[in-house]
DSSP file (Angstrom, degrees, kcal/mol; ACC not computed):
  #  RESIDUE AA STRUCTURE BP1 BP2  ACC     N-H-->O    O-->H-N    N-H-->O    O-->H-N    TCO  KAPPA ALPHA  PHI   PSI    X-CA   Y-CA   Z-CA
    1    1 A M              0   0    0      0, 0.0    17,-2.7     0, 0.0    18,-1.2   0.000 360.0 360.0 360.0 136.3  -17.0   -2.8  -19.1
    2    2 A I  E     -A   17   0A   0     15,-0.3     2,-0.5    16,-0.2    15,-0.2  -0.884 360.0-129.5-131.3 164.7  -20.5   -1.4  -19.2
    3    3 A I  E     +A   16   0A   0     13,-2.3    12,-2.9    -2,-0.3    13,-1.2  -0.973  37.6 165.5-113.0 131.6  -22.2    1.9  -20.0
    4    4 A S        -     0   0    0     -2,-0.5     2,-0.2    10,-0.2    10,-0.1  -0.970  39.5-102.2-143.9 155.0  -24.5    3.2  -17.3
    5    5 A E    >   -     0   0    0     -2,-0.3     3,-1.1     8,-0.2     8,-0.1  -0.494  35.0-120.2 -74.0 151.1  -26.3    6.3  -16.4
    6    6 A K  T 3  S+     0   0    0      1,-0.3    -1,-0.1    -2,-0.2     4,-0.1   0.844 111.5  48.9 -62.9 -34.1  -24.8    8.3  -13.5
    7    7 A T  T 3  S+     0   0    0      2,-0.1    -1,-0.3     0, 0.0     2,-0.2   0.532  98.1  87.1 -85.3  -6.1  -27.9    8.0  -11.4
    8    8 A K  S <  S-     0   0    0     -3,-1.1     2,-0.5     1,-0.1    -4,-0.0  -0.572  86.4-104.0 -95.5 157.5  -28.4    4.3  -11.9
    9    9 A D     >  -     0   0    0     -2,-0.2     4,-1.8     1,-0.1     3,-0.2  -0.678  24.3-152.3 -77.3 125.1  -26.9    1.4   -9.9
   10   10 A T  T  4 S+     0   0    0     -2,-0.5    -1,-0.1     1,-0.2    -4,-0.0   0.641  85.6  67.7 -77.8 -12.7  -24.1   -0.2  -12.0
   11   11 A I  T  4 S+     0   0    0      1,-0.1    -1,-0.2     2,-0.1     3,-0.1   0.940 122.4   4.1 -71.8 -46.5  -24.5   -3.6  -10.4
   12   12 A G  T  4 S+     0   0    0      1,-0.2     2,-0.6    -3,-0.2    -2,-0.2   0.662 123.6  56.9-115.9 -19.3  -27.9   -4.5  -11.8
   13   13 A D     <  +     0   0    0     -4,-1.8     2,-0.3    -8,-0.1    -1,-0.2  -0.917  60.4 142.0-126.4 107.7  -29.0   -1.7  -14.2
   14   14 A Y        -     0   0    0     -2,-0.6   -10,-0.2   -10,-0.1     3,-0.1  -0.921  46.0-133.0-138.2 164.6  -26.8   -0.7  -17.2
   15   15 A L  S    S-     0   0    0    -12,-2.9     2,-0.3     1,-0.3   -11,-0.2   0.894  79.7 -11.2 -85.7 -43.4  -27.4    0.3  -20.8
   16   16 A E  E     -A    3   0A   0    -13,-1.2   -13,-2.3     0, 0.0     2,-0.6  -0.992  57.3-118.7-159.9 147.0  -24.9   -1.9  -22.7
   17   17 A V  E     -A    2   0A   0     -2,-0.3   -15,-0.3   -15,-0.2     3,-0.1  -0.818  26.8-178.0 -88.6 124.5  -22.0   -4.2  -22.2
   18   18 A L        -     0   0    0    -17,-2.7    13,-2.9    -2,-0.6     2,-0.3   0.500  53.6 -57.5-103.6  -6.5  -19.0   -2.7  -24.0
   19   19 A G  E     -B   30   0B   0    -18,-1.2    -1,-0.3    11,-0.2     2,-0.3  -0.911  46.1-100.9 155.3 179.3  -16.4   -5.4  -23.4
   20   20 A T  E     -B   29   0B   0      9,-2.0     9,-2.8    -2,-0.3     2,-0.3  -0.914  19.5-160.5-132.5 159.9  -14.5   -7.5  -20.9
   21   21 A Y  E     -B   28   0B   0     -2,-0.3     7,-0.2     7,-0.2    -2,-0.0  -0.983   6.6-159.3-145.1 130.0  -10.9   -7.4  -19.5
   22   22 A D  E  >> -B   27   0B   0      5,-2.8     4,-1.4    -2,-0.3     5,-1.3  -0.925   4.2-168.2-108.5 107.7   -8.9  -10.1  -17.7
   23   23 A P  T  45S+     0   0    0      0, 0.0    -1,-0.1     0, 0.0     5,-0.1   0.732  82.9  62.4 -70.3 -20.4   -6.1   -8.5  -15.7
   24   24 A H  T  45S+     0   0    0      1,-0.2    -2,-0.0     3,-0.1     0, 0.0   0.886 120.8  21.8 -70.9 -38.4   -4.3  -11.8  -15.1
   25   25 A T  T  45S-     0   0    0     -3,-0.4    -1,-0.2     2,-0.1     3,-0.1   0.477 100.8-127.6-105.6  -5.0   -3.7  -12.3  -18.8
   26   26 A N  T  <5 +     0   0    0     -4,-1.4     2,-0.5     1,-0.2    -2,-0.0   0.820  58.9 148.2  59.6  33.9   -4.0   -8.6  -19.8
   27   27 A K  E   < -B   22   0B   0     -5,-1.3    -5,-2.8     2,-0.0     2,-0.4  -0.866  27.4-169.4-103.6 129.5   -6.5   -9.7  -22.5
   28   28 A A  E     -B   21   0B   0     -2,-0.5     2,-0.5    -7,-0.2    -7,-0.2  -0.944  17.1-165.6-120.7 140.1   -9.3   -7.3  -23.4
   29   29 A N  E     +B   20   0B   0     -9,-2.8    -9,-2.0    -2,-0.4     2,-0.4  -0.864  30.0 170.5-121.1  92.1  -12.3   -8.0  -25.6
   30   30 A L  E     -B   19   0B   0     -2,-0.5     2,-1.2   -11,-0.2   -11,-0.2  -0.837  40.2-133.7-114.1 142.3  -13.6   -4.5  -26.3
   31   31 A K     >  -     0   0    0    -13,-2.9     4,-2.3    -2,-0.4     5,-0.2  -0.749  28.3-175.0 -90.3  90.8  -16.3   -3.3  -28.7
   32   32 A T  H  > S+     0   0    0     -2,-1.2     4,-2.4     1,-0.2     5,-0.2   0.887  76.9  49.5 -59.2 -46.1  -14.3   -0.4  -30.2
   33   33 A D  H  > S+     0   0    0      1,-0.2     4,-1.8     2,-0.2    -1,-0.2   0.887 113.3  46.3 -64.9 -38.3  -17.0    1.1  -32.4
   34   34 A R  H  > S+     0   0    0      2,-0.2     4,-2.4     1,-0.2    -1,-0.2   0.860 111.3  52.1 -72.5 -35.1  -19.6    1.1  -29.5
   35   35 A I  H  X S+     0   0    0     -4,-2.3     4,-2.2     2,-0.2    -2,-0.2   0.936 111.6  46.3 -65.0 -45.2  -17.1    2.6  -27.1
   36   36 A Q  H  X S+     0   0    0     -4,-2.4     4,-1.9    -5,-0.2    -2,-0.2   0.859 110.9  54.3 -65.4 -34.8  -16.3    5.4  -29.6
   37   37 A Y  H  X S+     0   0    0     -4,-1.8     4,-1.2    -5,-0.2    -2,-0.2   0.955 110.5  44.2 -62.0 -50.7  -20.0    6.0  -30.1
   38   38 A W  H  <>S+     0   0    0     -4,-2.4     5,-2.5     1,-0.2     4,-0.3   0.864 112.2  52.2 -66.6 -36.1  -20.8    6.4  -26.4
   39   39 A I  H ><5S+     0   0    0     -4,-2.2     3,-1.3     1,-0.2    -1,-0.2   0.883 107.0  53.7 -66.4 -36.4  -17.8    8.7  -25.9
   40   40 A S  H 3<5S+     0   0    0     -4,-1.9    -1,-0.2     1,-0.3    -2,-0.2   0.783 104.9  55.5 -67.2 -25.3  -18.9   10.9  -28.8
   41   41 A K  T 3<5S-     0   0    0     -4,-1.2    -1,-0.3    -3,-0.1    -2,-0.2   0.477 131.9 -91.8 -84.6  -2.7  -22.3   11.1  -27.1
   42   42 A G  T < 5S+     0   0    0     -3,-1.3    -3,-0.2     1,-0.3    -2,-0.1   0.501  72.0 152.5 108.9   4.9  -20.6   12.5  -24.0
   43   43 A A      < -     0   0    0     -5,-2.5     2,-0.5    -6,-0.1    -1,-0.3  -0.421  32.1-147.3 -68.2 144.9  -20.0    9.4  -21.9
   44   44 A Q        -     0   0    0     -2,-0.1     2,-0.2     0, 0.0    -1,-0.0  -0.955   5.3-139.8-118.2 132.0  -17.0    9.7  -19.6
   45   45 A A        -     0   0    0     -2,-0.5   -42,-0.0     1,-0.1     0, 0.0  -0.565  24.3-109.6 -85.7 150.8  -14.8    6.8  -18.7
   46   46 A S     >  -     0   0    0     -2,-0.2     4,-2.9     1,-0.1     5,-0.2  -0.254  40.0 -98.5 -67.8 169.3  -13.4    6.2  -15.2
   47   47 A G  H  > S+     0   0    0      1,-0.2     4,-2.1     2,-0.2    17,-0.3   0.903 123.1  46.0 -59.7 -45.0   -9.7    6.8  -14.7
   48   48 A V  H  > S+     0   0    0      2,-0.2     4,-2.0     1,-0.2    -1,-0.2   0.921 115.7  45.9 -66.2 -43.7   -8.8    3.1  -14.9
   49   49 A I  H  > S+     0   0    0      2,-0.2     4,-2.7     1,-0.2    -2,-0.2   0.882 109.6  55.8 -67.1 -37.7  -10.9    2.5  -18.0
   50   50 A H  H  X S+     0   0    0     -4,-2.9     4,-1.8     1,-0.2    -1,-0.2   0.935 110.0  45.2 -57.4 -47.8   -9.6    5.7  -19.6
   51   51 A N  H  X S+     0   0    0     -4,-2.1     4,-2.3     1,-0.2    -1,-0.2   0.859 112.1  52.5 -65.7 -36.0   -6.0    4.4  -19.2
   52   52 A L  H  X S+     0   0    0     -4,-2.0     4,-1.8     2,-0.2    -2,-0.2   0.907 108.6  49.9 -65.6 -42.0   -7.1    1.0  -20.5
   53   53 A L  H  <>S+     0   0    0     -4,-2.7     5,-2.8     1,-0.2     6,-1.0   0.863 111.3  49.1 -66.3 -35.4   -8.6    2.5  -23.6
   54   54 A I  H ><5S+     0   0    0     -4,-1.8     3,-1.5     3,-0.2    -2,-0.2   0.909 108.8  53.1 -68.2 -41.8   -5.5    4.6  -24.2
   55   55 A S  H 3<5S+     0   0    0     -4,-2.3    -2,-0.2     1,-0.3    -1,-0.2   0.855 112.1  44.7 -61.1 -35.4   -3.3    1.4  -23.8
   56   56 A H  T 3<5S-     0   0    0     -4,-1.8    -1,-0.3    -5,-0.1    -2,-0.2   0.274 113.9-120.0 -93.8  10.9   -5.4   -0.4  -26.4
   57   57 A K  T < 5S+     0   0    0     -3,-1.5    -3,-0.2     2,-0.2    -2,-0.1   0.802  76.5 126.3  57.6  35.5   -5.4    2.7  -28.7
   58   58 A I  S   <S+     0   0    0     -5,-2.8     2,-0.3     1,-0.2    -4,-0.2   0.823  79.7  18.2 -86.7 -37.0   -9.1    3.1  -28.7
   59   59 A I  S    S-     0   0    0     -6,-1.0     2,-0.3    -9,-0.2    -1,-0.2  -0.875  79.9-130.8-125.6 163.6   -8.8    6.7  -27.7
   60   60 A T        +     0   0    0     -2,-0.3     2,-0.3    -3,-0.1    -6,-0.1  -0.791  53.3  76.4-113.3 158.9   -5.9    9.1  -27.8
   61   61 A G  S    S-     0   0    0     -2,-0.3     2,-0.3    -7,-0.1    -2,-0.1  -0.857  77.9 -47.6 138.2-172.3   -4.5   11.3  -25.1
   62   62 A D        -     0   0    0     -2,-0.3     2,-0.1     1,-0.1    -8,-0.1  -0.702  53.7-112.0 -95.7 146.7   -2.4   11.2  -22.0
   63   63 A K        -     0   0    0     -2,-0.3     2,-0.3   -12,-0.1    -1,-0.1  -0.430  32.5-135.9 -70.6 152.7   -2.9    8.7  -19.2
   64   64 A I        -     0   0    0    -17,-0.3     2,-0.5    -2,-0.1   -13,-0.1  -0.819  18.1-107.1-112.1 153.1   -4.2   10.1  -15.9
   65   65 A K        +     0   0    0     -2,-0.3   -18,-0.1     1,-0.2   -17,-0.1  -0.658  42.6 165.2 -78.4 124.1   -3.0    9.3  -12.4
   66   66 A V        +     0   0    0     -2,-0.5     2,-0.5     1,-0.1    -1,-0.2   0.706  50.7  74.1-113.6 -27.9   -5.6    7.1  -10.7
   67   67 A A        -     0   0    0      2,-0.0     2,-0.5     1,-0.0    -1,-0.1  -0.792  51.1-177.7 -94.3 126.2   -3.9    5.7   -7.7
   68   68 A N        +     0   0    0     -2,-0.5     2,-0.6    -3,-0.1    -1,-0.0  -0.749  10.2 178.8-121.7  81.7   -3.4    8.1   -4.8
   69   69 A I        -     0   0    0     -2,-0.5     2,-0.4     0, 0.0    -2,-0.0  -0.755   4.5-178.1 -90.9 120.3   -1.6    6.0   -2.2
   70   70 A K        -     0   0    0     -2,-0.6     2,-0.2     0, 0.0    -2,-0.0  -0.905  25.9-121.0-118.4 146.2   -0.7    8.0    0.9
   71   71 A K        -     0   0    0     -2,-0.4     3,-0.1     1,-0.1     2,-0.1  -0.581  35.2-110.2 -78.6 147.2    1.2    6.9    4.0
   72   72 A K    >   -     0   0    0     -2,-0.2     3,-1.7     1,-0.1    -1,-0.1  -0.396  47.9 -81.3 -71.8 156.4   -0.7    7.2    7.2
   73   73 A E  T 3  S+     0   0    0      1,-0.3    -1,-0.1     2,-0.1     0, 0.0  -0.345 116.9  18.9 -60.5 135.1    0.6    9.9    9.6
   74   74 A G  T 3  S+     0   0    0     -3,-0.1     3,-0.3     1,-0.0    -1,-0.3   0.530  93.6 105.8  84.4   6.6    3.5    8.7   11.6
   75   75 A E    <   +     0   0    0     -3,-1.7    -3,-0.1     1,-0.2    -2,-0.1  -0.041  36.9 113.5-107.2  31.1    4.5    5.9    9.3
   76   76 A E  S    S+     0   0    0      1,-0.2    -1,-0.2    -5,-0.1    -3,-0.0   0.928  86.7  16.3 -68.3 -44.1    7.5    7.5    7.7
   77   77 A K  S    S-     0   0    0     -3,-0.3    -1,-0.2     2,-0.0     5,-0.0  -0.980  88.4-108.5-127.9 141.5   10.0    5.0    9.3
   78   78 A P    >>  -     0   0    0      0, 0.0     3,-0.9     0, 0.0     4,-0.7  -0.378  28.5-123.2 -63.4 148.3    9.3    1.6   10.8
   79   79 A V  T >4 S+     0   0    0      1,-0.2     3,-0.6     2,-0.2    -4,-0.0   0.829 106.8  62.7 -64.0 -33.6    9.7    1.6   14.6
   80   80 A A  T 3> S+     0   0    0      1,-0.2     4,-0.7     2,-0.2    -1,-0.2   0.769  99.3  54.8 -66.6 -26.2   12.2   -1.2   14.5
   81   81 A E  H <> S+     0   0    0     -3,-0.9     4,-1.5     1,-0.2    -1,-0.2   0.784  94.5  67.7 -80.3 -26.8   14.8    0.9   12.5
   82   82 A T  H <X S+     0   0    0     -4,-0.7     4,-1.2    -3,-0.6     3,-0.2   0.927 100.7  44.3 -64.7 -48.6   14.9    3.8   14.9
   83   83 A P  H  > S+     0   0    0      0, 0.0     4,-1.6     0, 0.0    -1,-0.2   0.865 109.9  56.9 -65.5 -33.6   16.6    2.1   17.9
   84   84 A K  H  < S+     0   0    0     -4,-0.7    -2,-0.2     1,-0.2    -3,-0.1   0.868 104.9  51.7 -64.5 -35.7   19.2    0.4   15.6
   85   85 A A  H  < S+     0   0    0     -4,-1.5     4,-0.4    -3,-0.2    -1,-0.2   0.854 114.5  42.4 -69.9 -33.4   20.3    3.7   14.2
   86   86 A A  H  X S+     0   0    0     -4,-1.2     4,-1.4     1,-0.2     3,-0.2   0.678  98.0  78.3 -85.0 -18.8   20.8    5.1   17.7
   87   87 A E  H  X S+     0   0    0     -4,-1.6     4,-1.7     1,-0.2     3,-0.2   0.891  88.0  52.5 -63.0 -45.3   22.5    2.0   19.2
   88   88 A P  H  > S+     0   0    0      0, 0.0     4,-1.5     0, 0.0    -1,-0.2   0.860 108.1  52.8 -62.6 -33.2   26.0    2.4   17.7
   89   89 A Q  H  > S+     0   0    0     -4,-0.4     4,-1.5    -3,-0.2    -2,-0.2   0.878 107.2  51.9 -67.4 -37.0   26.3    6.0   19.1
   90   90 A A  H  X S+     0   0    0     -4,-1.4     4,-1.7    -3,-0.2    -1,-0.2   0.858 107.1  53.5 -68.4 -34.8   25.4    4.7   22.6
   91   91 A E  H  < S+     0   0    0     -4,-1.7    -1,-0.2     1,-0.2    -2,-0.2   0.883 110.6  45.3 -68.6 -38.0   28.1    2.1   22.4
   92   92 A T  H  < S+     0   0    0     -4,-1.5    -1,-0.2     1,-0.2    -2,-0.2   0.790 112.0  52.0 -77.1 -26.8   30.8    4.5   21.6
   93   93 A A  H  < S+     0   0    0     -4,-1.5    -2,-0.2     1,-0.3    -1,-0.2   0.878 117.9  33.1 -77.7 -38.5   29.8    7.1   24.2
   94   94 A A  S  < S-     0   0    0     -4,-1.7    -1,-0.3    -5,-0.1     2,-0.1  -0.931  81.4-144.5-123.5 108.0   29.7    4.7   27.1
   95   95 A P        -     0   0    0      0, 0.0    -3,-0.1     0, 0.0     3,-0.1  -0.375  28.2-104.4 -70.4 150.5   32.2    1.9   27.2
   96   96 A A        -     0   0    0     -5,-0.1     2,-0.0     1,-0.1    -5,-0.0  -0.481  40.0-104.8 -72.7 141.1   31.1   -1.4   28.6
   97   97 A P        -     0   0    0      0, 0.0    -1,-0.1     0, 0.0     4,-0.1  -0.374  19.7-143.3 -67.4 146.5   32.5   -2.2   32.1
   98   98 A E  S    S+     0   0    0      2,-0.1    -2,-0.0    -3,-0.1     0, 0.0   0.825  83.1  58.1 -81.3 -32.0   35.3   -4.8   32.2
   99   99 A T  S    S-     0   0    0      1,-0.0     2,-0.1     0, 0.0    -1,-0.0  -0.819  91.4-114.9-101.0 137.8   34.2   -6.5   35.5
  100  100 A P        -     0   0    0      0, 0.0    -2,-0.1     0, 0.0    -1,-0.0  -0.455  26.8-132.9 -70.8 141.5   30.8   -8.0   35.8
  101  101 A Q        -     0   0    0     -2,-0.1     2,-0.1    -4,-0.1     0, 0.0  -0.703  25.6-106.1 -91.3 143.8   28.5   -6.4   38.4
  102  102 A P        -     0   0    0      0, 0.0     2,-0.3     0, 0.0    -1,-0.1  -0.412  35.6-112.8 -69.1 146.6   26.6   -8.5   40.8
  103  103 A K        -     0   0    0      1,-0.1     3,-0.1    -2,-0.1     0, 0.0  -0.633  31.0-178.6 -81.1 134.6   22.9   -8.9   40.2
  104  104 A T        +     0   0    0     -2,-0.3    -1,-0.1     1,-0.1     6,-0.1   0.463  68.5  75.0-110.9  -4.7   20.7   -7.2   42.8
  105  105 A D  S    S+     0   0    0      4,-0.1    -1,-0.1     3,-0.0    -2,-0.0   0.536  81.1  80.3 -88.5  -4.8   17.3   -8.1   41.4
  106  106 A T  S >  S-     0   0    0      1,-0.1     3,-1.0    -3,-0.1     4,-0.5  -0.752  83.1-125.7 -98.7 150.1   17.4  -11.8   42.5
  107  107 A P  T 3  S+     0   0    0      0, 0.0     3,-0.5     0, 0.0     4,-0.3   0.805 107.9  55.1 -65.0 -29.0   16.6  -12.8   46.1
  108  108 A E  T >  S+     0   0    0      1,-0.2     3,-0.7     2,-0.1    -4,-0.0   0.679  90.1  76.4 -77.7 -17.1   19.9  -14.7   46.5
  109  109 A A  T <  S+     0   0    0     -3,-1.0    -1,-0.2     1,-0.2    -4,-0.1   0.839  97.2  42.7 -67.7 -33.4   22.1  -11.7   45.5
  110  110 A G  T 3  S+     0   0    0     -4,-0.5    -1,-0.2    -3,-0.5     2,-0.2   0.532  93.9  99.2 -91.2  -5.7   21.7   -9.8   48.9
  111  111 A K    <   -     0   0    0     -3,-0.7     2,-0.4    -4,-0.3    -3,-0.0  -0.559  51.6-165.4 -85.4 143.5   22.2  -12.9   51.2
  112  112 A T        -     0   0    0     -2,-0.2     2,-0.4     0, 0.0    -2,-0.0  -0.955  24.5-115.1-122.5 148.1   25.5  -13.7   52.8
  113  113 A E        -     0   0    0     -2,-0.4     0, 0.0     1,-0.0     0, 0.0  -0.650  25.6-155.7 -84.0 134.7   26.3  -17.0   54.5
  114  114 A T        -     0   0    0     -2,-0.4     2,-0.1     1,-0.0     3,-0.0  -0.910  22.0-114.2-108.4 137.6   26.8  -16.9   58.2
  115  115 A P        -     0   0    0      0, 0.0     2,-0.2     0, 0.0    -1,-0.0  -0.396  33.9-109.7 -68.5 145.8   28.9  -19.6   59.9
  116  116 A A              0   0    0      1,-0.1     0, 0.0    -2,-0.1     0, 0.0  -0.547 360.0 360.0 -75.4 138.9   27.0  -21.9   62.3
  117  117 A A              0   0    0     -2,-0.2    -1,-0.1    -3,-0.0     0, 0.0   0.447 360.0 360.0 -89.7 360.0   28.0  -21.3   65.9
């Protein structure tokens, strides 16, 4: 965590390092007094940092919603599920024929054998 001016690039130019956080182990090394100092001067934390500071009881208040995950248009149901839902209705409406029908799409299906003269 760093403190930076709004107009500055946060990659290379910051005012002070306020702590570190390892999300794999959920271990934070935060400078509580410096964080409270900068917040008292008007610094604003990002949403994720705000929630982290509340979790570690450095500041008080309610957590804010930071992730806004939306589905893309037309992704309400997967395509594979739609035909399966309609398939049982089609089976009950039209019973399967009992006798097999000859195939007409193969070249041999339309040929008949003629006896040699």
